[in-house]
N, CA, C and O atoms as a MOPAC input file, in Angstrom:
PM7 MOZYME 1SCF
protein

 N     77.63400 1    49.92800 1    27.72400 1
 C     78.28900 1    49.87800 1    27.37800 1
 C     78.93900 1    48.92100 1    26.87900 1
 O     78.88000 1    47.69300 1    26.80700 1
 N     79.33900 1    49.44900 1    26.67300 1
 C     80.82200 1    49.14500 1    25.18300 1
 C     81.89400 1    48.19500 1    25.57100 1
 O     82.65400 1    48.43200 1    26.51100 1
 N     81.95200 1    47.18600 1    24.89500 1
 C     83.72800 1    46.63400 1    25.47000 1
 C     83.94100 1    45.78700 1    24.26100 1
 O     83.29100 1    44.96500 1    23.61500 1
 N     85.61400 1    46.55800 1    24.21300 1
 C     86.28100 1    45.82700 1    23.56900 1
 C     87.53500 1    45.40900 1    23.91500 1
 O     88.05500 1    45.36300 1    25.02900 1
 N     87.87300 1    45.17300 1    23.07100 1
 C     89.21800 1    43.62500 1    23.83900 1
 C     90.15100 1    44.35600 1    23.86500 1
 O     90.53900 1    45.20900 1    23.06700 1
 N     90.87900 1    43.69200 1    25.70500 1
 C     92.26900 1    43.96000 1    26.08500 1
 C     92.30000 1    43.33900 1    25.95100 1
 O     91.45800 1    42.48000 1    26.21100 1
 N     94.11100 1    43.13300 1    25.00100 1
 C     94.80800 1    42.25700 1    25.42100 1
 C     95.35200 1    42.64000 1    26.88000 1
 O     95.58200 1    43.60400 1    27.61000 1
 N     95.43400 1    40.44100 1    26.77900 1
 C     96.00600 1    40.55900 1    28.69800 1
 C     94.85300 1    40.19600 1    29.94200 1
 O     94.83800 1    39.68900 1    31.06400 1
 N     93.93900 1    40.79300 1    28.98400 1
 C     93.19200 1    41.05800 1    29.66300 1
 C     92.25900 1    39.40100 1    29.79200 1
 O     91.97100 1    38.74800 1    28.78900 1
 N     91.82700 1    38.87000 1    31.53800 1
 C     90.80600 1    37.70100 1    31.85900 1
 C     89.94200 1    37.94600 1    32.13100 1
 O     89.03200 1    37.12200 1    32.03900 1
 N     89.73900 1    39.10300 1    32.57800 1
 C     87.36000 1    38.96900 1    32.77700 1
 C     87.43900 1    40.56500 1    32.88900 1
 O     88.35500 1    41.37700 1    33.01800 1
 N     85.88600 1    40.63600 1    32.76600 1
 C     85.32700 1    42.00500 1    32.69400 1
 C     84.21600 1    42.40600 1    33.56200 1
 O     83.47200 1    41.61900 1    34.14700 1
 N     84.14000 1    44.03900 1    33.61700 1
 C     82.95000 1    44.38000 1    34.70600 1
 C     82.91400 1    44.76100 1    35.00500 1
 O     81.92100 1    45.48700 1    35.06500 1
 N     84.78900 1    44.99300 1    36.23700 1
 C     84.52600 1    45.05500 1    37.07100 1
 C     84.35900 1    46.57600 1    37.21500 1
 O     85.01200 1    47.29900 1    36.46300 1
 N     83.36300 1    47.22000 1    38.31100 1
 C     83.06700 1    48.65500 1    38.80400 1
 C     84.57400 1    49.35600 1    39.28800 1
 O     85.50700 1    49.83800 1    38.64500 1
 N     84.36000 1    49.19100 1    40.49800 1
 C     85.79400 1    50.01300 1    41.67300 1
 C     87.31500 1    47.89900 1    41.34500 1
 O     87.34400 1    46.69600 1    41.08200 1
 N     87.86400 1    48.75300 1    41.58300 1
 C     89.55800 1    48.54400 1    41.76900 1
 C     89.89300 1    48.69000 1    42.68700 1
 O     89.36700 1    49.77100 1    42.95000 1
 N     90.75300 1    48.26200 1    43.99900 1
 C     90.45000 1    48.22200 1    45.18100 1
 C     92.27200 1    47.47700 1    45.26400 1
 O     92.81900 1    46.43800 1    44.89400 1
 N     92.66800 1    48.74200 1    45.97200 1
 C     94.52600 1    49.00500 1    46.42000 1
 C     94.15000 1    47.79000 1    48.01200 1
 O     93.28900 1    47.78500 1    48.89300 1
 N     94.94600 1    47.20800 1    47.78400 1
 C     94.89000 1    46.43200 1    49.13100 1
 C     96.24900 1    46.98800 1    49.45100 1
 O     97.06700 1    47.16800 1    48.54900 1
 N     96.48800 1    47.23600 1    50.58100 1
 C     97.57400 1    46.95300 1    51.70000 1
 C     98.59800 1    45.97300 1    52.00800 1
 O     98.22000 1    45.61600 1    53.12400 1
 N     99.66200 1    45.29000 1    51.75500 1
 C    100.25100 1    43.82000 1    51.57500 1
 C    100.21100 1    43.27200 1    53.03800 1
 O    101.21200 1    43.46100 1    53.72900 1
 N     99.24100 1    42.67200 1    53.52100 1
 C     99.20000 1    42.14000 1    54.81900 1
 C     98.67100 1    41.12900 1    54.91100 1
 O     98.30200 1    40.74400 1    53.80200 1
 N     98.27800 1    40.05000 1    56.17900 1
 C     97.29700 1    39.01200 1    56.14100 1
 C     96.73000 1    39.65700 1    57.20400 1
 O     97.34400 1    39.93300 1    58.23500 1
 N     95.30500 1    39.96600 1    56.94000 1
 C     94.32900 1    40.08100 1    57.52800 1
 C     92.74200 1    39.61100 1    57.21700 1
 O     92.20500 1    40.32300 1    56.36800 1
 N     92.37000 1    39.13400 1    57.45700 1
 C     91.30600 1    37.85500 1    57.29200 1
 C     89.99300 1    39.09700 1    56.99400 1
 O     89.56500 1    39.30800 1    58.12900 1
 N     89.24600 1    39.92100 1    56.08200 1
 C     88.53100 1    40.31300 1    55.79600 1
 C     87.32100 1    40.17800 1    56.23300 1
 O     87.06700 1    38.97500 1    56.28500 1
 N     86.21000 1    40.98300 1    56.66600 1
 C     84.53700 1    39.71500 1    57.26700 1
 C     84.05500 1    41.18600 1    56.42500 1
 O     84.17500 1    42.40700 1    56.32300 1
 N     83.47000 1    40.03600 1    55.97700 1
 C     81.41600 1    40.63900 1    55.22200 1
 C     81.56300 1    42.00400 1    55.67600 1
 O     80.88900 1    42.08900 1    56.70200 1
 N     82.04100 1    42.97200 1    55.45200 1
 C     81.90700 1    45.40600 1    55.47800 1
 C     82.81100 1    45.31500 1    55.24900 1
 O     82.86200 1    46.18600 1    54.38000 1
 N     84.35200 1    44.68300 1    55.32400 1
 C     85.21900 1    45.45800 1    54.98500 1
 C     85.60700 1    45.24700 1    53.59300 1
 O     85.34900 1    44.35200 1    52.78700 1
 N     86.36200 1    46.41400 1    53.52900 1
 C     86.77900 1    47.20700 1    52.09600 1
 C     87.43600 1    45.46800 1    51.29600 1
 O     87.22200 1    45.13600 1    50.13000 1
 N     87.95000 1    44.92700 1    51.97400 1
 C     89.19400 1    44.11600 1    50.99900 1
 C     87.81800 1    42.24900 1    51.24300 1
 O     88.20900 1    41.24000 1    50.65500 1
 N     86.96900 1    42.18300 1    51.76000 1
 C     85.38100 1    41.15500 1    51.84700 1
 C     84.76700 1    41.84800 1    50.36300 1
 O     84.38300 1    42.98200 1    50.07700 1
 N     84.90200 1    40.37600 1    49.47800 1
 C     84.42500 1    41.42800 1    47.66700 1
 C     82.82200 1    41.59200 1    47.81300 1
 O     82.23500 1    42.32500 1    47.01600 1
 N     81.91400 1    40.71800 1    49.11600 1
 C     80.86100 1    40.12400 1    49.82000 1
 C     80.42800 1    41.25400 1    49.84900 1
 O     79.43200 1    41.28800 1    49.12700 1
 N     80.70300 1    42.56400 1    50.45300 1
 C     80.98700 1    43.34200 1    50.60500 1
 C     79.96700 1    44.58500 1    49.73700 1
 O     79.49400 1    45.59700 1    50.25300 1
 N     79.84800 1    44.22400 1    48.57100 1
 C     79.85300 1    44.94500 1    47.55200 1
 C     78.23400 1    44.31400 1    46.41900 1
 O     78.20400 1    43.18900 1    45.91900 1
 N     77.69500 1    44.80300 1    46.34400 1
 C     76.35700 1    44.68900 1    45.51900 1
 C     76.66000 1    44.45800 1    44.09000 1
 O     75.90400 1    43.87100 1    43.31600 1
 N     78.54700 1    45.27100 1    43.59800 1
 C     78.58700 1    44.79600 1    41.99100 1
 C     80.25400 1    44.08200 1    42.00900 1
 O     81.01200 1    43.90000 1    42.96100 1
 N     80.37300 1    43.87500 1    40.98900 1
 C     81.70500 1    43.62400 1    40.91800 1
 C     82.97600 1    44.18500 1    41.55000 1
 O     82.70000 1    45.37100 1    41.37100 1
 N     84.03400 1    44.21000 1    42.08900 1
 C     85.45300 1    44.15800 1    42.31900 1
 C     86.72300 1    43.58900 1    41.75800 1
 O     86.67500 1    42.46900 1    41.25000 1
 N     87.42400 1    43.99700 1    41.78500 1
 C     89.12000 1    43.94300 1    41.43500 1
 C     89.92800 1    43.92900 1    42.18800 1
 O     90.22100 1    45.11700 1    42.32300 1
 N     90.60000 1    43.30000 1    42.88600 1
 C     91.32500 1    43.97200 1    44.25700 1
 C     92.78700 1    43.57500 1    43.66000 1
 O     92.78300 1    42.58300 1    42.93100 1
 N     94.13600 1    44.27500 1    43.89200 1
 C     94.87500 1    44.06000 1    43.52200 1
 C     95.34100 1    44.54300 1    45.05600 1
 O     94.98200 1    45.48700 1    45.76000 1
 N     96.59700 1    43.13500 1    45.30900 1
 C     97.90200 1    43.32800 1    47.04300 1
 C     99.06200 1    44.71000 1    45.73800 1
 O     99.48000 1    44.84800 1    44.58900 1
 N     99.03200 1    45.15800 1    46.68300 1
 C     99.78500 1    46.29800 1    45.98500 1
 C    101.30500 1    46.18500 1    46.55700 1
 O    101.60600 1    46.88500 1    47.52300 1
 N    102.40500 1    45.18900 1    45.88900 1
 C    103.41800 1    44.85500 1    46.63900 1
 C    104.13100 1    45.84400 1    47.52900 1
 O    103.71400 1    47.00200 1    47.50200 1
 N    105.08600 1    45.56600 1    48.26500 1
 C    105.99500 1    45.93000 1    49.65200 1
 C    105.00400 1    47.08400 1    50.55600 1
 O    105.07000 1    47.31200 1    51.76400 1
 N    104.16000 1    47.65900 1    49.62000 1
 C    102.99700 1    48.15100 1    50.78800 1
 C    102.55000 1    47.79100 1    52.51000 1
 O    101.43000 1    47.79100 1    53.02100 1
 N    103.65800 1    47.55100 1    53.01900 1
 C    102.89000 1    46.82000 1    54.47400 1
 C    102.14500 1    47.67000 1    55.44000 1
 O    102.44400 1    48.78800 1    55.85900 1
 N    101.32800 1    47.07800 1    55.65500 1
 C    101.30300 1    48.62900 1    57.26300 1
 C    102.43200 1    49.87800 1    58.20800 1
 O    102.42900 1    51.06900 1    58.52100 1
 N    103.34000 1    48.59200 1    58.36200 1
 C    104.85500 1    49.55100 1    58.97300 1
 C    105.74600 1    50.32000 1    57.92400 1
 O    106.63600 1    51.16600 1    58.00300 1
 N    104.97000 1    49.49900 1    56.68700 1
 C    105.88800 1    51.02300 1    55.59300 1
 C    105.38000 1    52.23900 1    55.15500 1
 O    105.87800 1    53.23100 1    54.62400 1
 N    103.67800 1    51.74600 1    55.69400 1
 C    102.48900 1    52.88100 1    54.71600 1
 C    102.53300 1    53.97400 1    56.13600 1
 O    102.93400 1    55.12300 1    56.32100 1
 N    101.78200 1    52.73900 1    57.12300 1
 C    101.60000 1    53.87600 1    58.05100 1
 C    103.06400 1    55.14900 1    59.36500 1
 O    103.42200 1    56.29200 1    59.65100 1
 N    103.32400 1    53.29500 1    59.69100 1
 C    105.10900 1    53.86400 1    60.18600 1
 C    106.05200 1    54.54600 1    60.13700 1
 O    106.38800 1    55.41400 1    60.94300 1
 N    106.83200 1    54.04500 1    58.69200 1
 C    107.56200 1    54.87400 1    58.37200 1
 C    106.80700 1    55.89900 1    57.13100 1
 O    107.45600 1    56.94200 1    57.20800 1
 N    106.19400 1    56.00300 1    56.49900 1
 C    104.83800 1    57.31300 1    55.52000 1
 C    106.16500 1    56.44000 1    54.48600 1
 O    106.83100 1    56.73000 1    55.48000 1
 N    106.74100 1    56.00100 1    53.91100 1
 C    107.68700 1    55.88600 1    53.11500 1
 C    107.49300 1    55.74700 1    51.76100 1
 O    107.22600 1    54.67800 1    51.21200 1
 N    107.64800 1    57.02100 1    51.10300 1
 C    107.55200 1    57.25700 1    49.45100 1
 C    108.23900 1    56.97000 1    49.00600 1
 O    108.57900 1    57.73600 1    48.10400 1
 N    108.94600 1    55.89800 1    49.13400 1
 C    109.61900 1    55.23600 1    48.30900 1
 C    108.84000 1    54.15500 1    47.67600 1
 O    109.30300 1    53.32100 1    46.89800 1
 N    107.68600 1    54.23700 1    48.05200 1
 C    106.23100 1    52.98200 1    47.81900 1
 C    105.60600 1    53.32200 1    46.62400 1
 O    105.03800 1    52.32600 1    46.17600 1
 N    105.40400 1    54.71800 1    45.61200 1
 C    104.86400 1    55.46100 1    44.92700 1
 C    104.61700 1    54.61800 1    43.96300 1
 O    103.44200 1    54.43800 1    43.64200 1
 N    106.03800 1    53.67200 1    43.05600 1
 C    105.89400 1    53.57900 1    41.73200 1
 C    105.04400 1    52.35300 1    41.88800 1
 O    104.31900 1    51.91600 1    40.99400 1
 N    105.25800 1    51.52300 1    43.76600 1
 C    104.59400 1    50.45800 1    43.63200 1
 C    103.09300 1    50.67200 1    43.77500 1
 O    102.55700 1    49.65300 1    44.20900 1
 N    102.25900 1    51.65400 1    43.55200 1
 C    101.13300 1    51.92700 1    44.17100 1
 C    100.74000 1    52.62000 1    42.42400 1
 O     99.54700 1    52.62100 1    42.12200 1
 N    101.49800 1    53.02800 1    41.64600 1
 C    100.93900 1    53.52200 1    40.67000 1
 C    101.11200 1    52.70600 1    39.51800 1
 O    100.79100 1    53.32700 1    38.50500 1
 N    101.67900 1    51.00900 1    39.19100 1
 C    102.12400 1    50.20800 1    38.89100 1
 C    100.54100 1    49.68900 1    38.73300 1
 O     99.76000 1    49.61000 1    37.78500 1
 N    100.46400 1    49.30400 1    40.49500 1
 C     99.54600 1    48.32300 1    40.56700 1
 C     97.71200 1    49.03300 1    40.45500 1
 O     96.62500 1    48.47700 1    40.29700 1
 N     98.18400 1    50.69100 1    40.65700 1
 C     96.47200 1    50.80600 1    39.83800 1
 C     97.14100 1    51.42200 1    38.44900 1
 O     96.64400 1    52.48600 1    38.08200 1
 N     98.11800 1    50.92500 1    37.70300 1
 C     97.22200 1    50.94100 1    36.09300 1
 C     97.34000 1    49.41000 1    36.09700 1
 O     97.06900 1    48.68200 1    35.14200 1
 N     97.61200 1    49.17300 1    36.83700 1
 C     96.89800 1    47.24200 1    36.35900 1
 C     95.52500 1    47.43000 1    36.05100 1
 O     94.90600 1    47.43200 1    34.98600 1
 N     95.12700 1    47.62200 1    37.48800 1
 C     94.02600 1    47.57200 1    37.08700 1
 C     92.69300 1    48.75400 1    36.59300 1
 O     91.46600 1    48.81900 1    36.67600 1
 N     93.88800 1    49.61500 1    36.02500 1
 C     93.16200 1    50.58500 1    34.36600 1
 C     92.81000 1    49.91400 1    33.71200 1
 O     91.68100 1    49.78300 1    33.24100 1
 N     94.55800 1    48.84600 1    33.41900 1
 C     94.68600 1    48.31300 1    31.88200 1
 C     93.31900 1    47.67500 1    32.09700 1
 O     92.78800 1    47.75100 1    30.98800 1
 N     92.36100 1    47.01200 1    33.04000 1
 C     91.82300 1    45.69100 1    33.01700 1
 C     90.50100 1    46.55000 1    32.73000 1
 O     89.64300 1    46.09900 1    31.97100 1
 N     90.36300 1    47.72500 1    33.31600 1
 C     89.11900 1    48.11000 1    32.86700 1
 C     87.66400 1    48.63600 1    33.83000 1
 O     86.44700 1    48.73400 1    33.67600 1
 N     88.91900 1    48.92800 1    35.09700 1
 C     87.84200 1    49.33100 1    36.45200 1
 C     87.40200 1    51.62200 1    36.35800 1
 O     88.22700 1    52.53300 1    36.42900 1
 N     86.01500 1    51.71000 1    36.20600 1
 C     85.76200 1    52.58800 1    36.47000 1
 C     86.51400 1    53.47400 1    37.00500 1
 O     87.30600 1    54.25300 1    36.47500 1
 N     86.03400 1    53.21700 1    38.84800 1
 C     87.37700 1    54.02700 1    39.55000 1
 C     87.95900 1    52.76400 1    40.50200 1
 O     87.65700 1    51.60000 1    40.76300 1
 N     89.18800 1    53.94000 1    40.91600 1
 C     89.47500 1    53.22400 1    42.38100 1
 C     89.94000 1    53.31300 1    42.99600 1
 O     90.86100 1    54.12000 1    42.86600 1
 N     89.78500 1    52.54200 1    44.37700 1
 C     90.52700 1    53.24000 1    45.67300 1
 C     90.74200 1    52.01100 1    46.62100 1
 O     90.18400 1    50.94900 1    46.34600 1
 N     91.38400 1    52.10600 1    47.51700 1
 C     91.75200 1    51.39500 1    48.54900 1
 C     91.83500 1    51.01100 1    49.84300 1
 O     90.91000 1    51.67300 1    50.31400 1
 N     92.37400 1    50.30200 1    50.90200 1
 C     91.54000 1    49.58700 1    51.79600 1
 C     91.99100 1    50.29500 1    53.14000 1
 O     91.49900 1    50.39400 1    54.26400 1
 N     93.47200 1    50.86800 1    52.34800 1
 C     93.80100 1    52.02400 1    54.06200 1
 C     93.69800 1    53.83000 1    53.87200 1
 O     94.13100 1    54.54700 1    52.97000 1
 N     93.31900 1    53.99800 1    54.49800 1
 C     93.04400 1    56.05200 1    54.20100 1
 C     94.61800 1    56.39900 1    54.42000 1
 O     95.20100 1    57.42700 1    54.07800 1
 N     95.20900 1    55.11600 1    55.16600 1
 C     96.77400 1    55.96700 1    55.10100 1
 C     97.48400 1    56.43500 1    54.01700 1
 O     98.58500 1    56.98000 1    53.93600 1
 N     96.30300 1    55.99200 1    52.84800 1
 C     97.31400 1    55.65700 1    51.46500 1
 C     97.25900 1    56.88000 1    50.64300 1
 O     98.02800 1    57.13400 1    49.71600 1
 N     95.98900 1    57.84400 1    51.18600 1
 C     96.11600 1    59.36100 1    50.95600 1
 C     97.34000 1    60.52000 1    50.72900 1
 O     97.27900 1    61.59200 1    50.12700 1
 N     98.52000 1    59.85700 1    51.47800 1
 C    100.07400 1    60.29300 1    51.57300 1
 C     99.78900 1    59.84800 1    49.09400 1
 O    100.30300 1    60.51500 1    48.19500 1
 N     99.05700 1    58.86200 1    48.96100 1
 C    100.00800 1    59.16900 1    47.40300 1
 C     99.13700 1    59.39700 1    46.27600 1
 O     99.30200 1    59.43100 1    45.05600 1
 N     97.89800 1    59.58200 1    47.26400 1
 C     96.54700 1    60.33200 1    46.36100 1
 C     96.73300 1    60.90900 1    45.01500 1
 O     96.29600 1    60.42800 1    43.97000 1
 N     97.69900 1    62.41700 1    45.20200 1
 C     97.39600 1    63.54700 1    43.99400 1
 C     99.07800 1    62.57400 1    42.85100 1
 O     99.42700 1    62.89000 1    41.71400 1
 N     99.61400 1    61.61400 1    43.61700 1
 C    101.02700 1    61.36500 1    41.88800 1
 C    100.16100 1    59.68300 1    40.88500 1
 O    100.22200 1    59.14000 1    39.78200 1
 N     99.44700 1    59.51600 1    42.22100 1
 C     98.47500 1    57.69400 1    40.97700 1
 C     97.60800 1    58.56700 1    40.85000 1
 O     98.55800 1    59.15500 1    40.33100 1
 N     96.04200 1    59.85300 1    40.74700 1
 C     95.66400 1    60.37400 1    40.46700 1
 C     96.27500 1    60.80400 1    38.90800 1
 O     95.81200 1    60.59700 1    37.78600 1
 N     97.59500 1    61.53600 1    39.39000 1
 C     98.07600 1    62.48900 1    37.72100 1
 C     98.38800 1    60.85100 1    37.01100 1
 O     97.95400 1    60.49800 1    35.91400 1
 N     98.86100 1    60.37600 1    37.52700 1
 C     99.97100 1    58.64400 1    36.23200 1
 C     98.21600 1    57.79500 1    35.99800 1
 O     98.20700 1    56.60000 1    35.70300 1
 N     97.19200 1    58.37600 1    36.12800 1
 C     96.02800 1    58.09400 1    35.81800 1
 C     94.90400 1    58.91800 1    34.48500 1
 O     94.67800 1    60.12000 1    34.34800 1
 N     94.43600 1    57.87700 1    33.75500 1
 C     92.98700 1    58.35700 1    33.53700 1
 C     91.91600 1    58.06200 1    34.60900 1
 O     90.93400 1    58.66700 1    35.04100 1
 N     92.46200 1    56.98600 1    34.83400 1
 C     90.84600 1    56.09700 1    36.33300 1
 C     90.71000 1    57.02800 1    36.49200 1
 O     91.28700 1    57.93700 1    35.89400 1
 N     89.41800 1    57.21200 1    37.86700 1
 C     89.33900 1    58.11200 1    38.97900 1
 C     90.09700 1    58.01700 1    40.52900 1
 O     90.03600 1    58.02900 1    41.75900 1
 N     90.21000 1    58.00100 1    40.34200 1
 C     91.29400 1    57.41600 1    42.02700 1
 C     90.58800 1    58.50100 1    43.13600 1
 O     90.50100 1    59.71800 1    42.97500 1
 N     90.09700 1    57.69700 1    44.33500 1
 C     89.86400 1    57.94100 1    46.20400 1
 C     90.65000 1    57.25800 1    46.35900 1
 O     90.17000 1    56.12700 1    46.28500 1
 N     92.15100 1    57.20900 1    46.63800 1
 C     92.49000 1    55.96200 1    47.54300 1
 C     92.67100 1    56.23300 1    49.06800 1
 O     93.75700 1    55.88200 1    49.53000 1
 N     91.80200 1    56.78400 1    49.89000 1
 C     91.41300 1    57.25600 1    50.89300 1
 C     90.09200 1    58.25800 1    51.37900 1
 O     89.86000 1    59.45200 1    51.18500 1
 N     89.45600 1    57.33400 1    51.99900 1
 C     88.37900 1    58.13300 1    52.79100 1
 C     88.27200 1    59.41700 1    53.23700 1
 O     87.39700 1    60.23300 1    52.94700 1
 N     89.75900 1    59.62800 1    54.38200 1
 C     89.75000 1    60.86200 1    53.92200 1
 C     89.87200 1    62.58600 1    52.66500 1
 O     89.83400 1    63.80600 1    52.81900 1
 N     89.95400 1    62.06100 1    52.05200 1
 C     89.01800 1    62.93300 1    50.96900 1
 C     87.93900 1    63.35000 1    51.39400 1
 O     87.52300 1    64.33000 1    50.77600 1
 N     87.32700 1    63.00300 1    52.19100 1
 C     85.87500 1    62.94500 1    52.16800 1
 C     85.97800 1    64.38600 1    53.21200 1
 O     84.88600 1    64.92200 1    53.40400 1
 N     86.90100 1    64.89100 1    53.73200 1
 C     86.48900 1    65.46900 1    54.79800 1
 C     86.63500 1    67.16500 1    54.13400 1
 O     86.23900 1    68.07400 1    54.86400 1
 N     87.19000 1    67.50100 1    52.80000 1
 C     86.84500 1    69.13100 1    52.85200 1
 C     85.43900 1    69.61600 1    52.54600 1
 O     85.24400 1    70.79200 1    52.24200 1
 N     84.32100 1    68.60300 1    52.63200 1
 C     83.25000 1    68.39800 1    52.23300 1
 C     82.47700 1    68.99500 1    54.04900 1
 O     81.91500 1    69.97000 1    54.54800 1
 N     83.19000 1    66.98600 1    54.59200 1
 C     82.41800 1    67.88500 1    55.40200 1
 C     83.08600 1    68.78200 1    56.54300 1
 O     82.61000 1    68.89500 1    57.67200 1
 N     84.07000 1    69.30600 1    56.16500 1
 C     84.18100 1    70.38800 1    56.45200 1
 C     83.68600 1    71.78000 1    57.07900 1
 O     83.80800 1    72.40400 1    58.13200 1
 N     82.75500 1    71.97300 1    55.22500 1
 C     82.42000 1    72.91400 1    54.37700 1
 C     80.63100 1    72.91600 1    55.54400 1
 O     80.17100 1    73.87300 1    56.16700 1
 N     80.02500 1    71.40600 1    55.43000 1
 C     79.21800 1    71.35400 1    56.10000 1
 C     79.22700 1    71.72000 1    57.88400 1
 O     78.03400 1    71.85500 1    58.15500 1
 N     79.86100 1    71.88200 1    58.87900 1
 C     80.50900 1    72.76400 1    60.25400 1
 C     80.58300 1    73.88200 1    59.67500 1
 O     81.04300 1    74.43900 1    58.67800 1
 N     79.53100 1    74.17600 1    61.32000 1
 C     79.64300 1    75.55400 1    62.29700 1
 C     81.45900 1    75.49400 1    62.48700 1
 O     82.34200 1    74.65400 1    62.31500 1
 N     81.36600 1    76.89200 1    62.93100 1
 C     82.59700 1    77.02400 1    63.40100 1
 C     82.40200 1    76.54100 1    64.91700 1
 O     83.56100 1    76.78800 1    65.25200 1
 N     82.10200 1    76.28300 1    65.51900 1
 C     82.45600 1    75.20100 1    66.98800 1
 C     82.39500 1    74.20000 1    67.01800 1
 O     82.74100 1    73.46200 1    67.94100 1
 N     81.54700 1    73.68800 1    65.15300 1
 C     81.88000 1    71.88300 1    65.03900 1
 C     83.68300 1    71.47600 1    64.84100 1
 O     84.57000 1    72.14300 1    64.30700 1
 N     83.72000 1    70.63400 1    65.25500 1
 C     84.85300 1    69.33100 1    64.86900 1
 C     83.89200 1    67.66800 1    63.92100 1
 O     82.81600 1    67.07100 1    63.93200 1
 N     84.96400 1    67.64400 1    63.38800 1
 C     84.98200 1    65.91500 1    62.78400 1
 C     85.64800 1    64.89500 1    63.99600 1
 O     86.34400 1    65.17000 1    64.97300 1
 N     85.23300 1    63.88200 1    63.59500 1
 C     85.95500 1    62.59200 1    64.23200 1
 C     86.26900 1    62.22900 1    63.28700 1
 O     85.67500 1    62.59200 1    62.27100 1
 N     87.39700 1    61.31000 1    63.23200 1
 C     88.02500 1    60.61800 1    62.65700 1
 C     88.78000 1    59.58300 1    63.26200 1
 O     89.91200 1    59.75600 1    63.71400 1
 N     88.01400 1    58.24800 1    63.27800 1
 C     89.11400 1    56.85600 1    63.86100 1
 C     89.63000 1    56.01600 1    62.99800 1
 O     88.85400 1    55.48200 1    62.20600 1
 N     91.30800 1    55.64000 1    62.93100 1
 C     91.87600 1    55.38200 1    62.86000 1
 C     93.06200 1    54.64600 1    62.99000 1
 O     93.89400 1    55.31100 1    63.60600 1
 N     93.50700 1    53.45600 1    62.63200 1
 C     94.26300 1    52.21800 1    63.07600 1
 C     94.91400 1    53.33400 1    64.04300 1
 O     94.66800 1    53.12400 1    65.23100 1
 N     95.71500 1    54.50700 1    63.76800 1
 C     97.08200 1    54.70500 1    64.53200 1
 C     97.05100 1    56.61400 1    64.57000 1
 O     97.65100 1    57.48500 1    63.94200 1
 N     96.20300 1    56.60900 1    65.45900 1
 C     95.68000 1    58.30400 1    65.75900 1
 C     97.26300 1    59.30100 1    65.91300 1
 O     97.35400 1    60.49800 1    65.64000 1
 N     98.56600 1    58.26500 1    66.49800 1
 C     99.47900 1    59.49700 1    65.69500 1
 C    100.74800 1    60.34600 1    64.66500 1
 O    101.41500 1    61.36500 1    64.48800 1
 N    100.35100 1    58.73400 1    64.13100 1
 C    100.27700 1    58.73600 1    63.21300 1
 C     99.85100 1    59.28400 1    61.74200 1
 O    100.45000 1    59.05000 1    60.69300 1
 N     97.97800 1    60.53600 1    62.00900 1
 C     97.14300 1    60.78200 1    62.02400 1
 C     98.03200 1    62.44200 1    61.88200 1
 O     97.29500 1    63.33900 1    62.29300 1
 N     99.48200 1    62.98700 1    61.37100 1
 C     99.79800 1    63.92400 1    61.28100 1
 C     99.05400 1    65.68500 1    60.28900 1
 O     98.76800 1    66.05600 1    59.15000 1
 N     99.06200 1    65.95900 1    61.03700 1
 C     98.60500 1    67.12300 1    59.60000 1
 C     98.42200 1    67.39600 1    58.71300 1
 O     97.43700 1    67.98700 1    58.26900 1
 N     99.59800 1    66.93100 1    58.06300 1
 C    100.94300 1    66.81000 1    56.43700 1
 C     99.39500 1    66.20700 1    56.06900 1
 O     98.42900 1    66.71700 1    55.50200 1
 N     99.69800 1    64.52600 1    56.82700 1
 C     98.27100 1    63.91600 1    55.88700 1
 C     96.70000 1    64.17200 1    55.32000 1
 O     96.00700 1    64.15400 1    54.30300 1
 N     96.67600 1    64.52100 1    57.33700 1
 C     95.36700 1    66.05700 1    56.49900 1
 C     94.98600 1    66.54600 1    55.81800 1
 O     93.81800 1    66.45200 1    55.44200 1
 N     96.45500 1    67.80500 1    55.06200 1
 C     96.34500 1    68.58900 1    54.61000 1
 C     96.77800 1    67.43000 1    52.86600 1
 O     97.61400 1    67.95900 1    52.13400 1
 N     96.52800 1    66.81500 1    52.65200 1
 C     97.04800 1    65.89300 1    51.71100 1
 C     95.48300 1    65.81700 1    51.67100 1
 O     95.05200 1    66.58500 1    50.81100 1
 N     94.66900 1    65.25200 1    52.21500 1
 C     93.93400 1    64.98200 1    52.22700 1
 C     92.76500 1    66.17600 1    51.83500 1
 O     91.91900 1    65.91700 1    50.98000 1
 N     92.78400 1    67.25000 1    52.39700 1
 C     92.31300 1    69.05200 1    51.88500 1
 C     91.37100 1    69.41200 1    52.65200 1
 O     90.25700 1    69.79100 1    52.29400 1
 N     91.95500 1    69.26500 1    54.23000 1
 C     92.02800 1    69.71400 1    55.25700 1
 C     92.34800 1    70.91600 1    55.38400 1
 O     93.56000 1    71.06600 1    55.54100 1
 N     91.43300 1    72.32900 1    55.37900 1
 C     91.95100 1    73.86400 1    56.69000 1
 C     92.23400 1    73.32900 1    57.15100 1
 O     93.05400 1    72.41900 1    57.26400 1
 N     91.24600 1    74.04200 1    57.75100 1
 C     91.14500 1    74.14700 1    59.58000 1
 C     90.99000 1    73.36000 1    59.75000 1
 O     89.98400 1    72.69500 1    59.50100 1
 N     92.78600 1    72.83400 1    60.71700 1
 C     93.11700 1    71.60200 1    61.13200 1
 C     93.13300 1    71.66900 1    62.61100 1
 O     93.95800 1    71.10700 1    63.33100 1
 N     91.87600 1    72.61100 1    63.09900 1
 C     91.11500 1    72.60100 1    64.64600 1
 C     89.67800 1    72.01400 1    64.16800 1
 O     89.02900 1    71.21900 1    64.84900 1
 N     89.35000 1    72.41400 1    63.15300 1
 C     88.74900 1    71.01900 1    62.87900 1
 C     88.50800 1    69.87800 1    62.92500 1
 O     87.41000 1    69.52100 1    62.49900 1
 N     89.89900 1    68.39200 1    63.71900 1
 C     89.75800 1    67.46800 1    64.24200 1
 C     89.41300 1    66.95600 1    65.22800 1
 O     89.45300 1    65.73000 1    65.33500 1

């Protein structure tokens, strides 16, 4: 890999950038928010004002610029891909991906279309989430699920 000087960059070699919801949670090993989970360097950015209440409970669309700005910070320092620690961030997937040159995969829900294709007509996908009432058909559609009867 070729390295170039990037003004304002403090460190190099981070494979993945991870956007974090603005909350106080102890991230245990194995959690997305714990760097020891990975065998490669990751870099975190907490997205200002993207709290669990505003993201999950209210589905606050006004936070999109905060998410884009935080993702752009990660892109500036050279991460090769960007993800997040909350599946409900799928709400911002399209706009963040459109604003960046780096691949963006904000939610594990983006795997649903692939899983959907592997199932026969009589089989369903199980989803474990923080708040089932807020996992709306709208969010599943944003993730790319075509057949809502599959969930």
